[in-house]
N, C-alpha and C positions, 0 to 999 in steps of 0.2 A: 379488347383483354391481352394482358401480359402473353409473348410469347414465350415457346418453351427452350430451357436453356439446356445445356450440356454439362455435368460437371467433370471436370479436369482432374485429376491421380497424376501426384507425380511422387515416387521414391526416388532419395539420394543418396546413391551407393556410391561405393569404389572412394579414394582419397585423392585430394588435391590441395595445393598451396592457396589456392584462388576458391573462394566462393560462389557458390551458388547463386545467380541471381535470378528472381521470381517475380514477375509483374501483373497485378490481377486487372483487371478491368477496370476500363477509364468509366466513368458516369455519363451515364444516359439516360434519354429523355423519360418523363415520368409515366409510371405504370410498366418498367420495361425491366425485368429481372435481367440481374447480372448472372454470369456465369460463378460457382461455387470449384473453389478451388481446396484439395485436399493436399497436405503438404505430408510425407513421412519420411523423418529424419532418421538415417541407419548410420552411416559415416561418414556424409559429406558436411560442411559447415552452409550455411546459406544465408541471404537477406532475401527476405520476402515482403514482398510491396503487395500489399488487396487491394490497393483503389477501393473498387464498388464491390468489389468480390466477396463476400462472406467466405473466411476464413478457419478451416480443421487443420489442425497442425499437431502431429504426434514427433513429439522430440527423439532424439537418437545420441547415438556417443559427439557429439560436435554441438559447440552452442548456436543457436540462431540471432538473427535480427530483425523480429516482424515490425511491421506495422500494420498495422487495419484499417486503417485509410478512412471511408466514410460510411465504411459495412456494417451490419446490425448481425448479433447473433455469432461473434468469434469465440471459436473453440482450440483453445490450447491445452494441449496431453502432456507433461511431463516435457516441459520444453525449455532448455536452458539456455542462458544468455537474456535478451531483452525481448519481449512480449509486449507490443502497445496497444490496444484495442481496439478496434474503429469506436469512431467517433457516434454511429445509428445504437450504441449499447447495448448491454443484454449479453455481456458476453462471457462464457465461463473458462479458467483462467486456471491451471495446477502444474504448480513448476517444477522442475525436476527434480529426481529424488535423492541425488549425487552432487550436482554442478550447481554453481551458482548460478540464481535465475533472478530477473529485474521485471516484475507485473506491475505494469502503469492500463489503469483505467482509462476508457475513452467517452463512457457517455450512461448515462442512465440505466441504473440495474446490474451492471457487473456485479460478478462474486467470481475470486480470486482465493485459492489452496495454496497456501505454503507446505511444503513438505520437507525442507531440510533448514540447517542453520544458518544458509547462503542467500539468502531469500528475503527480498525488501518487496514489499507490497504499497504503492502508490495509488490513492481515491483518486480517480478523475469526477467531473461534472454529474451531478444528479444523487442517487441511492446509492450507495458501494457496499460492499460486504467483504471483510476481509476475516477469513480464516485459517490460524496456523498450528499445523498437527505435526510440527519436526519433533522426533524427541530429546531429551537433554543434552545438552555440548558436551560433548567428553570430556570437560576443566574449566573450571570458571572464567577463563581467560578467555575461551573460547562464544561469541559471541553470538544469541542466538536469532530471533527472527525478527528483521525490521517491518514494523505497521507505519505506514503515513497516509495522513487527511489528506485532501485536496490542497497543494500547493499551490498552484497554479488560483487563475481568473477563477470568480463564480464563489458560489457556496455549496455545498456537499451537506449530505448526512450522511456519514460514515460509519459503523459499524464493526468493532474490531476486538476479535475472538481470539485469543490466545491459547497456546496447547499448554500442555503442564511443562514442561521441560522450563522454563524460566528462564532466564539472561536476553529477554526479548528487549527491544526499545520502540515505544510509542510516541509518534509525532505529531501533534496536534497540527490541524489545517483549518481552512476558510469553512465556516459552517459547524455543524453540530459533530463532534466525536464523541459515538459511544463506544468506550472501551471496558473488555468484562476480562480481567486477566488472570485465567485459568489457574494459573502458576502462584498464586499470592502462597501457600506453603515453600516454597521456594523461594532461595534468597534472586535476586540482584537485577531488578527489573528497572528499565528506565522510561523517564517520564520526561518529554522537552517539546517546549512549542515549534512550530515548525514557518509559521507566518508572523508577521508583526507590522504596525503600520500600514493598516490596510481599512478602509473605509464599513468593514464588517464588524460586526461586535462578535467571538466568536467563543465558541463554550465547547466545553467536553463534560462529561460525564462518566468516571469513571467508578467501577468496582474491583475488588479483588486485590487495593492497593495493602503491600505488606509493610504497613512501617517501622519495620525492624531491621527490614532488609534494603529495601527499593529503592530509588533515587531522582530525586526531582531536579534536572540540570537547571543552571542558573543562568545558561547560553542565551543571548538574546539573537536573534535571526537578524544573520547579517551583519555582526561584532557587537562585543562586548559581552558584560555579564547584571544580572539583575542583581538586588540587594534586596532582602526582605524584607516587613516591618508587621507590625500587627492591624489589626483591626479590618476594616472591608475598603478602602479609600486608598490607593495607589498612582504618586506619581509619577512619570516617566522615571525609567529605570527601576523599578520597583515592583516586588510584588506583594499584595496584604494580604495575613494569613492569618483565616481564626477559624476555630473549632465550637463543635455544638452539638450536644445529641451523638458523641463519638463519630459526627463528619466533620470531614473541612472542604473549606472554601479559600478557594486562592486566586483574588483577582489580581491584574497584569496591569502594569500601569499602560499600557497600548488600549485596553478597552476588553481583554479578553476575562476566559471567566472558569475554573474548573470546580466543579464538587466533585470531593473523594468519599464515597461513600464506605459507613463502616471502618472507618479510621481516622487516628487523630495523626498527623505529620506533626513533625517537629524542627529543630533547624538542623540535627543531623539528617533528614532528611535532600538538605539542598546541596549540592556542589553543582562545582564549574566542572563540566567535560575537557 
């Protein structure tokens, strides 16, 4: 039977120019539980390395750099800075309401919550869910939330659920991305390919595209720009565009395929950023 373990709780108070460093448990033998670590950020910046320990992190006024290590079930609440979930998956991550936040998945069944327009969410391996709840940007020049698929190795199934605010960026990754842009009635979302030249056939199903205001980036990951052609077959450096029944299909020269439901895209939707 696994042995009992203690939970460590740390409060980061005071002011220092040097971030606090917190290290979790090293990997143990099979069947051995590792201590859980609770970190309550108050006024002190920190670097938290979870190792094999499950992390429960509450953000404060200062940014943190959090690495979940190999653990499962990490939890981040209002964390500003960079939060990398553990590779064990099952993490729940909610970014800061006011400060810049980067949330990166670690394993299967991670769930992300972006709560302001300075949030970037990037899927890890497995099944990932990214939900954005930021208010509308204060001006057209202010960027919204950034949703990213799996930009690393392997294929993921990533669900991106956007908030009503608009001006978001959706970057597709390896595997399948299901994008629901609830801000279709608001101007200014951008859709962009995030990986290219892989052995995978990447797909994206997109709902809520605003053909009168949204943008599809012509930028090729790694450099260069696509050109658009009609039909269903694309050579290298091309995007083949076809429409049928009010839907649009984009086939990229690297084999990626996007299906945009309920919208007919035109040349005016394509731009190089």
